[in-house]
C-alpha positions in Angstrom: 165.0 -75.7 -134.7 167.4 -73.4 -133.1 171.2 -73.7 -133.9 173.5 -76.0 -131.4 175.3 -73.2 -128.6 178.1 -74.3 -127.3 182.0 -72.8 -126.2 184.5 -72.7 -129.0 181.8 -72.5 -131.5 179.2 -70.2 -130.6 179.9 -66.2 -130.9 178.8 -63.8 -128.3 178.2 -59.9 -128.5 177.2 -57.9 -125.2 176.4 -54.4 -125.2 176.1 -53.0 -122.2 178.3 -53.5 -119.6 177.1 -51.3 -116.0 176.1 -53.1 -113.0 174.3 -56.5 -114.8 175.5 -56.8 -117.9 179.3 -56.7 -116.6 178.4 -59.7 -114.6 176.4 -61.4 -117.0 178.6 -61.2 -119.6 181.6 -62.3 -117.6 180.0 -65.6 -116.3 179.6 -66.4 -120.0 183.2 -65.6 -120.8 184.0 -68.1 -117.5 182.0 -70.6 -119.4 184.4 -70.6 -122.2 182.7 -68.5 -124.7 184.4 -65.9 -126.9 182.9 -62.2 -126.4 183.2 -59.0 -128.3 181.2 -56.2 -126.3 180.4 -52.2 -126.5 179.6 -50.0 -123.7 179.1 -46.0 -124.6 181.4 -45.1 -122.1 184.0 -47.7 -123.2 186.4 -47.7 -119.9 183.2 -49.2 -118.3 183.8 -52.5 -120.5 187.8 -52.9 -119.3 187.2 -55.5 -117.0 185.7 -57.7 -120.0 188.1 -56.9 -121.7 190.9 -58.0 -119.1 189.3 -61.4 -118.9 189.6 -61.7 -122.7 186.6 -60.2 -124.5 187.1 -57.8 -128.0 186.2 -54.8 -128.0 183.8 -53.2 -130.3 183.4 -49.6 -131.4 180.0 -49.7 -132.3 176.5 -52.5 -131.7 176.9 -52.9 -135.2 180.3 -54.1 -135.4 179.4 -56.5 -132.2 176.9 -58.1 -134.9 179.2 -58.4 -137.2 181.2 -60.5 -134.9 178.5 -62.5 -133.4 176.2 -65.6 -133.6 174.4 -64.2 -130.5 173.8 -60.8 -129.2 173.0 -59.6 -125.9 171.6 -56.2 -125.1 171.2 -55.0 -121.3 170.9 -50.9 -121.4 169.0 -48.3 -119.7 166.1 -47.2 -121.0 163.9 -48.1 -124.6 165.3 -45.3 -125.8 168.5 -47.1 -125.5 167.3 -50.3 -126.9 166.3 -49.1 -129.7 169.8 -46.8 -130.8 171.3 -50.1 -130.3 169.0 -52.3 -132.1 167.1 -50.6 -134.8 169.7 -47.5 -135.3 171.9 -46.4 -138.1 174.8 -48.1 -136.5 172.6 -50.9 -134.3 172.8 -54.6 -134.3 170.2 -54.8 -137.5 172.5 -52.5 -139.6 175.4 -55.3 -139.4 173.7 -58.7 -138.2 174.2 -61.8 -140.5 170.7 -64.0 -141.9 170.4 -66.4 -138.8 171.9 -63.9 -135.6 169.8 -64.6 -132.5 169.1 -60.9 -130.5 168.6 -61.4 -127.4 167.7 -58.0 -125.3 167.6 -58.5 -121.5 167.2 -54.6 -120.7 163.7 -54.4 -118.9 161.6 -52.4 -121.8 158.6 -51.7 -123.2 156.7 -54.7 -124.6 155.8 -53.2 -127.4 159.1 -52.0 -128.8 159.9 -56.0 -128.3 157.3 -56.7 -130.7 158.6 -54.2 -133.3 162.1 -55.5 -132.8 161.2 -58.8 -133.3 159.4 -57.7 -136.7 162.6 -55.5 -138.0 164.3 -58.6 -137.3 162.4 -61.3 -138.7 162.4 -59.0 -141.9 166.1 -59.3 -142.3 166.3 -62.7 -141.0 167.4 -62.6 -137.2 165.7 -64.3 -134.9 164.8 -61.8 -131.7 164.0 -62.8 -128.1 163.5 -60.2 -125.2 164.7 -61.5 -122.1 164.7 -59.6 -118.8 165.4 -60.7 -115.6 165.5 -60.1 -112.0 167.6 -61.0 -109.1 169.6 -57.9 -108.7 173.3 -57.7 -108.7 173.8 -60.4 -106.3 171.8 -62.9 -109.0 174.4 -61.6 -111.5 177.6 -62.2 -109.9 175.9 -65.5 -109.4 174.7 -66.8 -111.7 171.3 -66.7 -109.8 168.9 -64.7 -112.3 165.5 -65.1 -113.0 165.2 -64.9 -116.8 161.8 -63.9 -118.8 161.7 -64.9 -122.0 159.4 -63.5 -124.8 159.8 -65.2 -128.5 160.0 -68.4 -130.8 160.0 -71.5 -128.5 162.7 -73.3 -130.6 165.0 -70.4 -130.7 164.8 -69.7 -126.5 165.4 -73.9 -125.9 168.3 -73.4 -128.2 169.9 -70.7 -126.1 169.2 -72.5 -122.5 173.0 -73.6 -122.1 174.0 -69.6 -122.4 171.2 -69.1 -120.2 171.9 -71.3 -117.7 175.5 -69.5 -117.1 173.4 -66.7 -115.9 170.4 -68.1 -114.5 168.3 -70.8 -112.4 165.1 -69.9 -113.6 164.6 -69.4 -117.3 160.7 -69.5 -118.4 159.4 -69.0 -121.8 156.4 -66.8 -121.3 155.2 -66.2 -124.9 155.5 -64.7 -127.9 157.4 -61.6 -128.2 156.9 -59.1 -125.5 156.0 -61.7 -123.1 159.2 -61.6 -121.7 158.6 -58.0 -120.8 154.9 -58.1 -119.4 156.2 -60.6 -117.3 158.8 -58.6 -116.0 156.2 -55.8 -115.1 154.9 -58.2 -113.1 158.1 -58.8 -111.1 158.4 -54.7 -110.6 154.9 -54.6 -109.2 155.5 -57.1 -107.0 158.6 -55.8 -105.6 157.2 -52.1 -105.5 154.9 -52.2 -103.1 157.1 -54.6 -101.0 159.6 -52.1 -100.9 157.3 -49.6 -99.1 156.7 -52.5 -96.9 160.2 -52.8 -96.4 161.0 -49.5 -95.4 158.1 -48.8 -93.2 158.8 -51.8 -91.4 162.1 -50.8 -90.5 161.7 -47.1 -89.5 159.2 -48.4 -87.0 161.4 -51.0 -86.0 163.8 -48.1 -85.4 161.3 -45.4 -83.8 160.3 -48.0 -81.1 163.9 -48.8 -80.0 164.1 -51.8 -81.9 167.7 -53.2 -83.1 166.9 -53.7 -86.2 169.2 -56.4 -87.3 167.6 -58.0 -84.2 164.3 -57.8 -85.8 165.6 -59.2 -89.2 166.3 -62.4 -87.4 162.8 -62.9 -86.4 160.8 -61.5 -89.1 163.2 -62.9 -92.2 162.0 -66.5 -92.3 158.9 -65.9 -91.8 155.3 -65.1 -93.9 157.3 -61.7 -94.0 160.0 -62.8 -95.8 161.5 -61.4 -99.7 164.1 -61.1 -101.5 163.9 -57.4 -100.7 163.6 -57.7 -96.5 166.8 -60.5 -96.9 169.1 -58.8 -99.5 168.0 -55.0 -99.5 167.2 -54.3 -95.4 170.5 -55.4 -94.2 172.1 -52.7 -96.9 169.7 -49.8 -95.4 170.6 -50.8 -91.8 174.2 -50.3 -93.3 173.8 -47.2 -94.4 174.7 -48.7 -98.2 172.7 -46.9 -100.7 175.1 -47.7 -103.4 173.1 -49.3 -106.6 172.5 -52.9 -107.2 169.4 -51.3 -109.1 169.3 -47.6 -109.9 166.5 -45.7 -108.3 165.9 -44.0 -111.8 165.7 -47.3 -113.8 163.4 -48.5 -111.4 160.8 -45.5 -111.9 161.4 -46.3 -115.8 160.1 -49.7 -115.0 157.3 -48.2 -112.8 156.2 -45.5 -115.7 156.6 -48.9 -118.3 154.3 -50.6 -116.1 151.6 -47.8 -115.2 151.4 -47.5 -118.6 150.4 -50.8 -119.8 148.1 -50.8 -117.2 145.9 -48.1 -118.4 146.0 -49.3 -121.9 144.3 -52.7 -120.3 142.3 -50.5 -118.3 143.6 -51.8 -114.6 143.5 -49.3 -111.5 146.9 -50.0 -109.7 146.9 -48.1 -106.5 149.8 -49.6 -105.0 151.9 -49.2 -107.8 151.2 -45.2 -108.4 151.9 -45.2 -104.8 155.3 -46.6 -104.9 156.3 -44.4 -108.2 155.2 -41.2 -106.3 157.7 -41.9 -103.6 160.1 -43.1 -106.0 159.9 -39.4 -107.5 160.5 -38.3 -104.4 164.1 -39.9 -103.8 165.0 -38.6 -107.5 164.1 -35.0 -106.3 166.0 -35.6 -103.0 168.9 -36.1 -105.5 169.4 -39.7 -105.0 168.2 -41.0 -108.3 171.6 -42.8 -109.3 171.5 -44.4 -105.9 170.0 -48.2 -105.9 166.6 -48.7 -104.7 166.8 -49.4 -101.2 167.1 -45.0 -100.9 163.0 -45.1 -100.4 164.1 -45.3 -96.7 165.8 -41.7 -96.9 162.5 -40.7 -98.5 159.9 -42.2 -96.1 162.2 -41.0 -93.0 162.1 -37.2 -94.3 158.2 -37.9 -94.3 158.7 -38.4 -90.9 161.6 -36.4 -89.6 163.2 -39.3 -88.4 167.3 -39.6 -88.6 167.4 -42.8 -90.3 171.6 -43.1 -89.5 172.9 -46.0 -88.4 174.0 -46.2 -84.6 171.6 -43.1 -84.4 169.3 -42.9 -81.6 165.2 -43.0 -82.3 163.9 -39.9 -82.5 161.8 -38.4 -79.2 158.1 -38.9 -79.5 
């Protein structure tokens, strides 16, 4: 059985306080859990420190002060550094500590971490999430878990502070594989959302009015409901970075090749997002895809601008 978890008796560690991590850790602090936090750029942990968290100087320092250590960083190389590195979590985690990596990362790395953790008497789960910055702020994330069932179940009070859909998918790596399914679904859907808005614009329709008609019907999706309004408003600030989505699609394509799967829709979406990055928008949100697609047809996608003469 896993440990008993609760405010006042469980010490939380958090590594990675970016767009998602800051909100997720903040919800745990609000739920009454004492937290020790680390971010490579220390200033980004400031708002959590202001909420009562203690700042640490390394992932190892976080581990030494925590019963459960969460990480949500950028790339698999970052995951490897903060967990398996010289000053990583496993260099200082006491036996019985639980490590939960919520980064979208490689399934094979999740398995490697689980094996390294087990050798030290540490429990490890991979638990990537979906729901974007809005879901993180509101505690409505979908959490996809790989690892030991009893350990995963013991952390349910923590997961429930961050998410609404909490499902263990299987052993180590299963959470990451499930997230690849999620990202594959989103990738092609984002192409459709952007193409549909461009069509509406060039047909002389009001995109906001169009959304009122198509959003509640069979065409509705999370991306249409949450990101299309940002596109219409010209808001490309990141809820989820283009460069991180490119990383995710790269992992999914590599896994599909390993399994012998043809994934032409995912491959096309990945190439279109590479165009977004080539246009200097890799640090913008994934909704910036509409700018690259507009450029293909020389459409001026600017709020309030009349459609191009055809």
